[in-house]
N, C-alpha and C positions, 0 to 999 in steps of 0.2 A: 626318612626323617619327616617328610611331609605328613605321614600318618601320626607323628608325635606332635604335630602342630608347628614345626619349623617352617616358616614362610607359608603357612597355610592356616589362616585365621578361621577358616570354615570348619575345621575339624571339631568333632565332639570331644570335649575335655575328658569325659569318663571313658570313652573308647580309647583315647590316647593313653590314659593312665593304665587301663587294662593291658594294653600292648606292652607298656613299660614293665608292669608287674609280671607278666608272663615270661619276660626275658631277664628278670632281675638276677637270676642265678648267674648270668654272664659276668656280673660284677664281683664274683667271689674272689677274695684275696687282694682286692684293690683298696687304696685309701678312700676312694669314693664310697665303696660299700661299707667300710668301717664307720665313716662319718655319718652316712645315712642311717645305718642301723642304730647308732647312738642317738641321733635326733628323733627317729621314730619312737624309740623306747623312752628316752628321758624327757623330751619336750612334749610328745603327743601321747605318751602313756600306752603305746601299743605293746602287747605281750604275746603276739603271734607273728610269725615271720611273713614278710610280704611275698606274695606269689599269686598265681592265677586265681586260686580259691579265695584269697583274702583281699583281692584288689578293691572290691566295692566297699568293704569294711574300712580299709585305709582311706579310700577316697572320701567317704561320707564323714569319717572322724576328722580328717585333716581339714576338709571344707568347713565343717561346723566350727572347729577351733580357730581357724584363721579368720573367721568372721566375728570372733568375740573380742572384747576390749582387752582381755588378758594376753592376746597375741598381737596386739599392736606393737610397732617397733620400739616405742619408748617403754612400754610395759616389759618387753623382753629384755631391754637394756638394764632395767632395774632388777628384774627377776634373776638374771645371771650375774648381777653385781659387776657389770662391765665398767672398767675404769676409762678405757679409751678404745676407739675403733679408728684404724687408719685405712683409708682408701687410696687407690692410686689413680691419678689422672694424667692425661697427656698435657704437654705445654699449651696445646691448642684449646684446652677446656677453659671456659670462662669462670668455672667454680661458683656459679650462682647458687647452687644448692648449699655449698659450704658457707657462702655468705649469709644465706637465710638462717642456717643453724647458728652461726656466730651472732647474728642479730637477736635470735631467740635467747641465746645464752646471756646476752647483755641486757635483755629486758627484765625489769623488776618483776620477780616472781616467775620468770621464764624457766624453761627446761634447762638443766645444767649438765646434761650428758656431753661428753667430750668426743667429738668426731673431727679428725684431722685428715688432711690430704697428704700425698707423697708425690714427688715429681718423677713421672715416668716418661722419659723423652724418646722412647723407641721410634715413634712415628716420624720424628724429625732428625734421628741419628742414624737409622739403618737405611742405606741407599736401596736395599732390596725390599723394604716395606712398601706394599702397594700404595700408590698415591703419594710417594715421597716428594716428588717435584711440586705437586699441588700443595702439599703440606708446608713446604718452604714458603710459598706465597701467602698462605694463611698465617704462618709464623710472622712474616713481615707485616701483614695487616694488623695483627694483634699488638705488635711491639713498636711499630714505626721504624724498625731497623731494616737495612737492606740484607736480607737473609740469603742473598745470592752472592754476597761477598764474605770472605772468611772472617774479617773483623766484625762486620755487622751481624753475622750468624752467631758468633760467640757472645756478642753484646746482648743479643736477643735472649740467649740462654740465661745470662746473668740476670736480666730484667725479670724473666718469668720465674726464675728460682726465688728472687726476692719477693715477688708477688705471692708465690706459693707459701713462703715462710710467713708472710703477713697473714695468710689464711690458716696458719697453724702447722704447716709442714715442718717436720723435724728430720726428714730423710729424703733420699732419692732412691729410685728403684730401676734397675737396668737388666733387661732380659736379652742377653746376647747369645748368639749361637756358640761362642767359645769364650774363654776367659782371657783371650789374647789382649795385650796392651802394646802400645808403641810410644815412642818419644821422638817424634819428628821435629826438625827445626821449624821455625815459623814459616819460612819460605817453602819448605817441603810440604807442610800441612796445607798451606794456601793453594799450592799447585794441585795437590790431591783433591782438595775441596772443589776447585774449578773443574776438574775432570768429572767429579761426581755430579755437580750441578749441570754440566753439559750432557749428562746421560751417556758418557763414554766409559764409565767405570767397569772394569772386569770384575768377576767374583773375587779375585785376589785383592783388587783395589777396594772393593766394598768391605772386605774383612779388615784390611789395613785401616780404613777410615773408622770403622767401629772401634778398632783397637786404640787409635789415636784419641777418639772421643771419650773412651774410658779414662785416659790420662787427663784430658781436659776437664772432665767432670770431677776427677779427684782433686785437681788443682782448685776448682771452684769450691769444692767442699772445704778445703783448707781455709778459704776466704770467708765463706758464709756459715760454716758450721753444720751444714746438713749432713747427716750420716749417710754414707754411700752403701747401698745394698746391691749386691750382684748375684744373679742366679743364672749362670750360663749353662749350656749343655742341653738345651731342649730344642729339638728339631720341630719347629712350629709348622702346623698345617701341612704335615708331610703327605697326607692323602690328597693328591692333586685333584682327583675327580670330585671329592667332597668340597674342597676349597673353591673350585670353579663353579660348583652348583649352589653352594650355600654361603660362601664367604669364609673369613677367618674365624678362628676360635670356636670351632664346632666339635672339639674333642679330639682332633687329629694331631696331638702332640706326642712326641716319643723321646725318651732320654737318649743322649749320645755320650760316648766316652769323652771326657773333658780333661785336659792337661793343665794343671795349675802350676806345675813346677817350672815350665818354660814360658809361662804367660807373661 
């Protein structure tokens, strides 16, 4: 991955692209390949397949077009008649970019494209998410709530959900390993949370906590109207060596069998 420029700012962009093009055939049959082929043909007008022999043609064409006004984000927004784009952000995100877009929307004569956020709380819901404990402290700092207490933790979620809604959010987004849900009593949930915060949670405890939080998020959606999106069943960062070397979200996700019947 270093040769492709991942954590290597000194790599030559053309050399990295040639390496990608030489191995593009490895993407055959994948959604990524279908999406890229469509973009290359429809957006960039390429009529030959990407490969080692056409790498430079692609590189030069894409570089030239990306530098033109026609390929600026707002121009593409208009070109494809996009009604709305929804991004996903962590509760720890300040949403300053969304605030800037909303300010531009409100300005007389300003750009009117609609870009909204969605509430993606995985970093502060999944006890197995790296940095979870530190994230709780950041969560406390953002909200002024004690996120190491069960009641304060839930209050922080409600507060951030309300803020996200003010920034245009209409939905929440939850990427859990399974579709499991739980319906613990308030005392049971608080005791489980204390165990999680203390760093004493077993894998089974972590799964139960995630399950309970899906129920809590559903209850909050009934109150604030945010549509709840769940996409379970992805084993995130399953390549341990890749994760340790480059961090999360480097393409090492794989689907797992998911049970919705008993969830």
